[in-house]
Wavefront OBJ file of the C-alpha trace (Angstrom):
o trace
v 7.087 47.836 58.584
v 7.440 44.135 57.487
v 4.582 42.029 55.993
v 4.014 38.338 56.718
v 4.585 37.085 53.138
v 7.788 35.069 53.292
v 8.831 35.828 49.742
v 8.037 39.526 49.544
v 9.655 42.366 51.456
v 8.412 45.912 51.319
v 10.527 48.679 52.777
v 8.694 51.824 53.731
v 10.582 54.986 54.375
v 9.390 57.856 56.447
v 7.271 60.515 54.811
v 7.659 60.395 51.059
v 10.801 58.232 51.104
v 10.863 55.574 48.376
v 11.768 51.930 48.919
v 12.815 49.488 46.224
v 14.072 45.893 46.211
v 14.304 43.193 43.478
v 12.637 40.024 44.810
v 11.879 36.448 43.654
v 8.248 35.385 43.171
v 7.694 31.640 43.734
v 4.192 31.668 42.226
v 5.243 33.230 38.910
v 8.686 31.693 38.607
v 10.135 34.860 37.028
v 12.297 37.722 38.255
v 10.146 40.780 38.741
v 11.230 44.237 39.642
v 8.651 45.586 42.064
v 8.643 49.191 42.958
v 6.584 50.482 45.789
v 6.053 54.110 46.483
v 4.554 54.386 49.902
v 3.043 57.555 51.135
v 1.284 58.293 54.315
v -1.702 55.952 54.663
v -3.974 55.517 57.623
v -3.387 51.778 57.644
v -1.086 50.060 55.157
v -2.156 46.607 56.377
v -5.788 47.236 55.353
v -4.827 48.194 51.805
v -2.616 45.146 51.435
v -5.385 42.839 52.659
v -7.852 44.358 50.181
v -5.325 43.889 47.387
v -4.770 40.244 48.319
v -8.531 39.543 48.397
v -9.005 40.997 44.913
v -6.003 39.047 43.588
v -7.308 35.791 45.026
v -10.726 36.417 43.461
v -9.195 37.017 40.028
v -7.078 33.907 40.427
v -10.141 31.763 41.201
v -11.995 33.100 38.155
v -9.037 32.333 35.888
v -8.776 28.851 37.351
v -12.410 28.156 36.388
v -11.806 29.240 32.808
v -8.679 27.096 32.257
v -8.728 23.256 32.064
v -8.034 22.170 35.609
v -5.991 19.133 34.545
v -3.436 21.167 32.645
v -3.536 24.501 34.470
v -0.199 25.740 35.691
v -0.068 29.057 37.531
v 3.492 29.590 36.337
v 2.191 30.152 32.821
v 0.346 33.277 33.903
v 3.510 35.167 34.520
v 5.678 33.605 31.815
v 3.360 33.578 28.783
v 5.142 36.465 27.153
v 8.539 34.926 27.820
v 7.469 31.504 26.399
v 5.996 33.099 23.289
v 9.254 34.943 22.701
v 11.241 31.725 23.074
v 8.980 29.868 20.639
v 9.243 32.689 18.105
v 13.012 32.289 18.323
v 12.767 28.494 18.153
v 10.619 28.308 15.002
v 13.285 29.550 12.520
v 15.822 27.212 14.119
v 13.523 24.231 13.642
v 12.658 25.264 10.108
v 16.329 25.291 9.148
v 17.306 22.119 11.002
v 14.319 19.926 10.162
v 13.786 20.575 6.487
v 11.916 17.273 6.007
v 9.844 17.423 9.185
v 6.747 19.518 9.737
v 7.472 20.282 13.385
v 4.928 22.389 15.228
v 6.971 24.703 17.502
v 4.030 25.204 19.866
v 4.200 21.491 20.726
v 7.643 21.977 22.298
v 7.497 22.973 25.954
v 10.280 25.502 26.525
v 9.943 25.336 30.313
v 11.939 22.108 30.561
v 15.353 23.566 30.014
v 17.417 24.551 27.019
v 15.883 23.126 23.844
v 18.283 20.917 21.863
v 17.663 20.470 18.140
v 18.157 17.154 16.335
v 19.194 17.647 12.724
v 18.297 14.833 10.264
v 20.368 14.312 7.128
v 19.137 12.266 4.186
v 16.046 10.102 4.103
v 16.127 6.420 5.083
v 12.373 5.980 4.673
v 9.444 8.168 3.825
v 6.252 8.205 5.846
v 4.066 7.292 2.878
v 4.653 6.333 -0.757
v 1.595 7.057 -2.868
v 0.857 4.731 -5.793
v -2.805 4.926 -6.757
v -6.384 5.581 -5.709
v -9.591 4.294 -7.273
v -13.267 5.023 -6.812
v -15.160 1.967 -5.597
v -18.683 3.376 -5.899
v -20.722 6.476 -5.079
v -19.422 6.585 -1.514
v -16.244 4.475 -1.352
v -12.611 4.771 -2.486
v -9.503 2.577 -2.245
v -6.009 4.035 -1.827
v -2.886 1.916 -2.401
v 0.572 2.815 -1.151
v 3.571 1.993 1.006
v 4.248 3.199 4.513
v 7.370 3.100 6.642
v 7.398 -0.286 8.338
v 9.095 0.945 11.566
v 6.534 3.737 11.884
v 3.637 1.355 11.207
v 4.989 -1.340 13.522
v 5.783 0.845 16.519
v 3.472 3.853 16.201
v 0.375 2.442 14.465
v -0.328 5.862 12.928
v -3.962 6.704 12.196
v -5.253 7.889 8.832
v -8.042 10.281 7.945
v -9.776 11.036 4.660
v -12.214 13.543 3.263
v -13.890 14.605 0.029
v -13.662 18.233 -1.098
v -16.241 19.360 -3.641
v -14.765 21.273 -6.556
v -17.821 23.487 -7.053
v -18.823 24.346 -3.478
v -15.687 23.623 -1.491
v -17.734 21.531 0.919
v -15.631 19.127 2.984
v -17.179 15.746 3.821
v -15.380 13.548 6.325
v -14.924 9.862 5.538
v -14.270 6.763 7.647
v -10.886 5.199 6.811
v -10.255 1.467 7.158
v -6.655 0.258 7.010
v -5.548 -3.138 5.651
v -1.938 -4.405 5.672
v -2.070 -7.210 3.085
v 1.591 -8.275 2.909
v 1.543 -10.546 5.992
v 4.360 -8.532 7.617
v 6.786 -9.582 4.857
v 7.785 -5.993 4.078
v 11.304 -4.757 4.765
v 11.741 -0.994 5.078
v 8.231 -0.469 3.721
v 4.969 -2.315 4.134
v 1.919 -2.172 1.873
v -1.095 -0.289 3.186
v -4.546 -0.189 1.572
v -6.896 2.484 2.880
v -10.597 2.093 2.150
v -12.343 5.421 2.627
v -16.104 5.103 3.171
v -18.620 7.943 3.328
v -22.083 7.934 4.868
v -23.435 9.741 1.803
v -22.731 9.852 -1.915
v -19.849 12.150 -2.799
v -19.023 13.675 -6.171
v -22.058 12.124 -7.870
v -23.247 15.564 -8.989
v -20.544 15.459 -11.668
v -18.937 18.717 -10.538
v -15.716 16.956 -9.598
v -13.654 17.097 -6.460
v -10.681 15.735 -4.566
v -10.149 12.802 -2.250
v -7.766 13.876 0.521
v -5.774 11.423 2.625
v -4.135 12.495 5.882
v -1.193 10.295 6.870
v -0.037 10.681 10.466
v 3.375 10.050 11.988
v 1.876 8.676 15.164
v 3.254 11.394 17.457
v 2.055 14.836 18.577
v 5.097 16.753 17.343
v 4.663 16.387 13.598
v 1.675 17.470 11.586
v -0.059 14.860 9.383
v 0.791 14.867 5.693
v -2.040 16.085 3.470
v -2.124 14.021 0.266
v -4.414 14.628 -2.697
v -5.000 10.959 -3.432
v -7.491 11.329 -6.299
v -8.834 14.159 -8.415
v -12.045 13.951 -10.428
v -12.635 16.559 -13.082
v -16.001 18.008 -13.951
v -18.197 15.448 -15.713
v -15.844 12.529 -14.993
v -18.113 10.628 -12.605
v -19.977 7.852 -14.417
v -22.224 5.579 -12.362
v -22.739 3.108 -15.232
v -19.222 1.657 -14.883
v -20.219 -0.049 -11.622
v -22.772 -2.268 -13.375
v -21.274 -5.699 -14.287
v -23.332 -5.672 -17.462
v -21.138 -2.813 -18.676
v -17.758 -4.388 -17.928
v -15.633 -4.368 -21.125
v -14.030 -7.772 -20.433
v -14.888 -11.181 -19.029
v -11.435 -11.734 -17.541
v -8.462 -9.620 -16.515
v -5.018 -11.006 -15.759
v -2.981 -9.193 -13.092
v 0.689 -10.079 -13.299
v 3.113 -9.678 -10.445
v 6.458 -7.848 -10.586
v 8.609 -9.410 -13.334
v 12.378 -9.135 -12.886
v 15.562 -10.916 -13.947
v 16.735 -12.145 -17.347
v 13.430 -13.404 -18.737
v 13.439 -15.823 -21.660
v 11.659 -14.225 -24.654
v 10.641 -17.635 -26.003
v 9.082 -18.747 -22.712
v 7.238 -15.417 -22.525
v 6.002 -15.841 -26.094
v 4.658 -19.320 -25.320
v 2.919 -18.194 -22.122
v 1.314 -15.192 -23.809
v -0.035 -17.143 -26.778
v -1.402 -19.915 -24.579
v -3.281 -17.626 -22.189
v -4.553 -15.281 -24.895
v -6.267 -18.372 -26.286
v -7.266 -19.751 -22.872
v -8.926 -16.541 -21.622
v -10.450 -15.630 -24.974
v -10.969 -12.421 -26.904
v -12.792 -10.652 -24.055
v -9.740 -10.593 -21.797
v -6.961 -8.168 -20.973
v -3.474 -8.615 -19.501
v -1.696 -6.208 -17.145
v 2.036 -6.979 -17.066
v 4.436 -5.206 -14.705
v 8.067 -4.649 -15.658
v 10.333 -4.578 -12.604
v 13.420 -5.089 -14.757
v 12.573 -8.374 -16.504
v 11.029 -7.125 -19.740
v 14.189 -6.328 -21.643
v 14.220 -5.439 -25.336
v 13.890 -9.013 -26.609
v 10.879 -9.679 -24.381
v 9.217 -6.466 -25.533
v 9.597 -7.642 -29.132
v 7.595 -10.732 -28.234
v 4.887 -8.704 -26.478
v 4.612 -5.898 -29.002
v 2.104 -7.649 -31.354
v -0.237 -8.253 -28.427
v 0.178 -4.681 -27.199
v -0.668 -3.388 -30.671
v -3.859 -5.443 -30.648
v -4.889 -3.962 -27.305
v -4.643 -7.268 -25.464
v -1.746 -6.244 -23.185
v -0.941 -3.206 -21.055
v 2.713 -3.072 -20.045
v 3.495 -1.025 -16.923
v 6.982 0.225 -16.079
v 7.448 -0.155 -12.317
v 11.253 -0.352 -12.218
v 11.595 2.669 -9.930
v 9.808 0.798 -7.142
v 13.206 -0.720 -6.270
v 14.001 2.548 -4.461
v 11.414 1.652 -1.839
v 12.499 -1.649 -0.333
v 9.375 -3.709 0.256
v 8.923 -7.431 -0.268
v 9.965 -9.272 -3.444
v 10.076 -6.249 -5.766
v 6.940 -4.892 -4.077
v 4.698 -7.544 -5.567
v 2.019 -7.033 -2.875
v 1.860 -3.364 -3.828
v 1.567 -4.171 -7.525
v -1.158 -6.809 -7.261
v -3.250 -4.559 -5.025
v -3.000 -1.711 -7.493
v -4.071 -4.090 -10.259
v -6.935 -5.464 -8.167
v -8.570 -2.055 -7.910
v -7.675 -1.089 -11.471
v -9.538 -4.146 -12.757
v -12.435 -3.906 -10.306
v -14.930 -2.612 -12.851
v -13.246 -3.955 -15.976
v -14.158 -7.641 -15.680
v -16.202 -10.022 -13.596
v -13.145 -12.158 -12.764
v -9.508 -11.201 -12.160
v -6.720 -13.825 -12.250
v -3.568 -13.753 -10.151
v -0.769 -16.141 -11.134
v 2.789 -15.997 -12.516
v 4.282 -16.205 -15.994
v 5.759 -19.658 -15.362
v 2.285 -21.023 -14.540
v -0.317 -22.287 -17.033
v -4.035 -22.426 -16.251
v -5.956 -25.449 -17.458
v -9.620 -26.492 -17.564
v -10.741 -29.991 -18.501
v -12.157 -30.197 -22.057
v -15.430 -31.609 -20.700
v -16.295 -28.140 -19.370
v -15.459 -24.467 -19.996
v -13.816 -21.763 -17.936
v -17.066 -19.788 -17.731
v -18.955 -22.850 -16.445
v -16.388 -23.508 -13.739
v -16.266 -19.910 -12.506
v -19.966 -19.115 -12.685
v -21.406 -22.397 -11.475
v -22.330 -20.974 -8.055
v -23.338 -17.280 -7.929
v -22.378 -17.093 -4.235
v -18.728 -17.886 -4.990
v -16.588 -14.753 -5.358
v -13.110 -16.297 -5.006
v -11.673 -19.605 -6.249
v -8.222 -20.860 -5.319
v -6.648 -23.143 -7.904
v -4.648 -26.297 -7.280
v -1.036 -26.582 -8.474
v 0.590 -29.303 -10.538
v 4.368 -28.840 -10.053
v 6.338 -29.866 -13.124
v 9.976 -30.893 -13.492
v 11.960 -28.032 -14.990
v 14.408 -30.095 -17.087
v 13.087 -33.673 -17.620
v 12.132 -34.622 -21.164
v 11.582 -37.793 -23.204
v 14.268 -38.929 -25.602
v 12.648 -39.765 -28.930
v 13.689 -40.133 -32.533
v 12.926 -36.547 -33.548
v 15.536 -34.543 -35.378
v 17.376 -31.698 -33.723
v 15.312 -29.176 -35.688
v 12.039 -30.791 -34.681
v 13.100 -30.830 -31.040
v 14.108 -27.185 -31.043
v 10.837 -26.132 -32.645
v 8.844 -27.582 -29.789
v 7.770 -25.196 -27.080
v 8.782 -25.562 -23.474
v 5.483 -26.990 -22.247
v 5.587 -29.524 -25.095
v 8.946 -30.878 -23.928
v 8.580 -30.798 -20.142
v 6.254 -33.722 -19.527
v 7.003 -34.898 -15.996
v 5.119 -33.775 -12.911
v 6.291 -34.165 -9.360
v 4.539 -36.761 -7.248
v 2.981 -34.800 -4.409
v 4.130 -35.670 -0.921
v 1.649 -36.164 1.852
v 1.569 -33.498 4.535
v 3.067 -30.797 2.308
v 0.906 -27.821 1.417
v 1.552 -26.671 -2.131
v 0.842 -23.074 -3.050
v -2.322 -22.182 -4.885
v -3.163 -19.231 -7.100
v -6.567 -17.665 -7.451
v -9.239 -15.887 -9.411
v -11.493 -13.352 -7.710
v -14.378 -11.001 -8.346
v -12.346 -7.892 -7.710
v -15.291 -5.641 -6.915
v -15.960 -7.733 -3.789
v -12.374 -7.693 -2.473
v -10.901 -5.120 -0.108
v -7.287 -6.170 -0.764
v -5.281 -8.741 -2.715
v -2.672 -11.291 -1.701
v -0.287 -13.433 -3.727
v -2.019 -16.788 -3.243
v -5.487 -15.572 -2.267
v -7.343 -12.562 -0.918
v -7.797 -12.569 2.838
v -10.084 -9.548 2.701
v -13.281 -10.426 0.857
v -16.289 -8.236 1.580
v -18.893 -10.483 0.000
v -19.411 -14.062 -1.098
v -17.760 -17.387 -0.398
v -14.391 -18.952 -1.179
v -14.081 -22.185 -3.148
v -11.103 -24.529 -2.808
v -11.747 -27.135 -5.513
v -9.711 -30.184 -6.344
v -7.800 -30.072 -9.602
v -10.158 -32.316 -11.529
v -11.890 -29.377 -13.260
v -9.471 -26.459 -13.023
v -5.764 -26.478 -12.102
v -2.493 -24.875 -13.115
v 0.819 -26.348 -14.234
v 3.853 -24.757 -12.625
v 7.136 -24.826 -14.566
v 9.257 -23.357 -11.803
v 12.757 -22.256 -12.800
v 12.124 -22.147 -16.560
v 11.064 -18.559 -17.223
v 14.602 -17.184 -16.859
v 16.357 -20.056 -18.616
v 17.496 -18.668 -21.945
v 18.705 -21.918 -23.478
v 17.499 -25.479 -23.951
v 15.180 -26.531 -21.125
v 15.883 -30.274 -21.420
v 18.862 -31.529 -19.403
v 17.613 -34.957 -18.346
v 16.295 -37.355 -21.017
v 14.194 -40.409 -20.222
v 14.231 -43.313 -22.633
v 11.002 -43.352 -24.630
v 10.517 -47.038 -23.938
v 10.510 -46.376 -20.202
v 8.783 -42.989 -20.130
v 5.688 -44.149 -18.221
v 7.687 -45.455 -15.276
v 8.117 -43.384 -12.149
v 11.338 -41.391 -12.364
v 13.415 -40.153 -9.440
v 15.161 -36.840 -9.962
v 16.443 -34.212 -7.493
v 15.039 -36.075 -4.481
v 11.547 -36.198 -6.011
v 9.531 -38.842 -7.791
v 8.019 -37.869 -11.128
v 5.276 -39.273 -13.347
v 4.561 -38.694 -17.010
v 2.093 -35.828 -17.601
v 1.417 -34.985 -21.261
v -1.766 -32.935 -20.876
v -0.152 -29.612 -21.729
v 2.128 -31.076 -24.395
v -0.889 -32.171 -26.432
v -2.113 -28.548 -26.671
v 1.040 -27.240 -28.362
v -0.089 -27.483 -31.994
v -3.411 -25.682 -31.526
v -1.784 -22.902 -29.484
v 0.803 -22.327 -32.216
v -1.917 -22.201 -34.835
v -3.853 -19.691 -32.737
v -0.786 -17.470 -32.439
v -0.173 -17.619 -36.192
v -3.767 -16.675 -36.997
v -3.864 -13.905 -34.364
v -0.538 -12.039 -34.550
v 1.169 -13.673 -37.521
v 4.547 -15.436 -37.725
v 6.814 -14.664 -34.761
v 10.604 -15.067 -34.508
v 12.206 -17.532 -32.122
v 14.273 -15.502 -29.644
v 15.925 -17.681 -27.057
l 1 2 3 4 5 6 7 8 9 10 11 12 13 14 15 16 17 18 19 20 21 22 23 24 25 26 27 28 29 30 31 32 33 34 35 36 37 38 39 40 41 42 43 44 45 46 47 48 49 50 51 52 53 54 55 56 57 58 59 60 61 62 63 64 65 66 67 68 69 70 71 72 73 74 75 76 77 78 79 80 81 82 83 84 85 86 87 88 89 90 91 92 93 94 95 96 97 98 99 100 101 102 103 104 105 106 107 108 109 110 111 112 113 114 115 116 117 118 119 120 121 122 123 124 125 126 127 128 129 130 131 132 133 134 135 136 137 138 139 140 141 142 143 144 145 146 147 148 149 150 151 152 153 154 155 156 157 158 159 160 161 162 163 164 165 166 167 168 169 170 171 172 173 174 175 176 177 178 179 180 181 182 183 184 185 186 187 188 189 190 191 192 193 194 195 196 197 198 199 200 201 202 203 204 205 206 207 208 209 210 211 212 213 214 215 216 217 218 219 220 221 222 223 224 225 226 227 228 229 230 231 232 233 234 235 236 237 238 239 240 241 242 243 244 245 246 247 248 249 250 251 252 253 254 255 256 257 258 259 260 261 262 263 264 265 266 267 268 269 270 271 272 273 274 275 276 277 278 279 280 281 282 283 284 285 286 287 288 289 290 291 292 293 294 295 296 297 298 299 300 301 302 303 304 305 306 307 308 309 310 311 312 313 314 315 316 317 318 319 320 321 322 323 324 325 326 327 328 329 330 331 332 333 334 335 336 337 338 339 340 341 342 343 344 345 346 347 348 349 350 351 352 353 354 355 356 357 358 359 360 361 362 363 364 365 366 367 368 369 370 371 372 373 374 375 376 377 378 379 380 381 382 383 384 385 386 387 388 389 390 391 392 393 394 395 396 397 398 399 400 401 402 403 404 405 406 407 408 409 410 411 412 413 414 415 416 417 418 419 420 421 422 423 424 425 426 427 428 429 430 431 432 433 434 435 436 437 438 439 440 441 442 443 444 445 446 447 448 449 450 451 452 453 454 455 456 457 458 459 460 461 462 463 464 465 466 467 468 469 470 471 472 473 474 475 476 477 478 479 480 481 482 483 484 485 486 487 488 489 490 491 492 493 494 495 496 497 498 499 500 501 502 503 504 505 506 507 508 509 510 511 512 513 514 515 516
């Protein structure tokens, strides 16, 4: 007797004779050995119909329970086989992809023989952690690097949460990503994650952990779980957020310093700005290879007095960002100084801030309470033009660089010259090199240089010999001079401050050696 199913054949012998045939099931997609033992029935067709009705009913029930968009009837028959294949696949992936957290269940084994791709070495990491800082009772800032190809092409999401140390409670946060380096990064780009919570976290003083989840941007790899910040029991202190409790008026955040830095130029810059910013100031300097032994000798007296913190960031060269990762460094310093001072300065060690003697720095910065960022106009100076006078060789050598270099470039119309800036760090979400593009509160001020400006001695900080190469006759020093395709005018403002800066240095840190 033959049934009407085109893919199934049942042979029925006479009496108690057994029939057996191995057949192919199109619905299940698997080979199945089906054995039928047919005895004497009143009507075989009736039993088969009943069986088919029951099977169809069970199939319809299962279809209602599974998501209709992803349901595949083939999985019903092959679940055991797929599970076995995945169990075999997992050890293979674990051995081949030592640096990847591949989830074997995300690999569909139905699409043929699975080929494994074996990575060797690491060109870039997903995320390079640098620092994390609390920004208040319910906000944190996390600073790091991420792989630029991954960020550019995958736009991976981030997630964050707070885990209470005492109760283990997990509170989800809302991450906000900022890429402050204007796409200048090479293999890595800077990423600042602000993690906001809808309620206060960790304010009970029991401590806890801030967790960051960094994703790869695909469904194969699991996100990396990073403990970005740990607070111990009793560490939380709400009073630090009050500006009245800030330990300083001003903080200086230096960029990455590299190259063969002149100890004498560094000495002059440090003495000048220690005086300019006053006793209630602190300097964060970042050594990317430029603070060699002679420079450290110059800085040591200021470090001993607690005026300078020197940070060793030389290992950042492993992670190829932009310009010795200066965007990474200034953002770390921004958040480090957030609750240390009302104002944080960003400029370089070949640049000298200046305020007209008719006012004070505090008056300029605090004139308008709505201003939270001020960009400062540049005065570019010639790096090697000096005035020839009748001074002896000893007198000339004893003069500091900014006493000798007295010619400024005449600014050309239509050219935008870089500015540097000072900002209320607690109101900034990220830092740039020339200004912050991510202010949360307040207004920006772009003043002319009549009250505050900075003198830029470009190309002098790594010149470890005499700065003067071009000498202008003293009788003609006020005339406009043409040098290196630029016109220059006499500018002696900084030169006149040399004597009082030297006296300040002597009274503050004592006699210092001249180290060219």
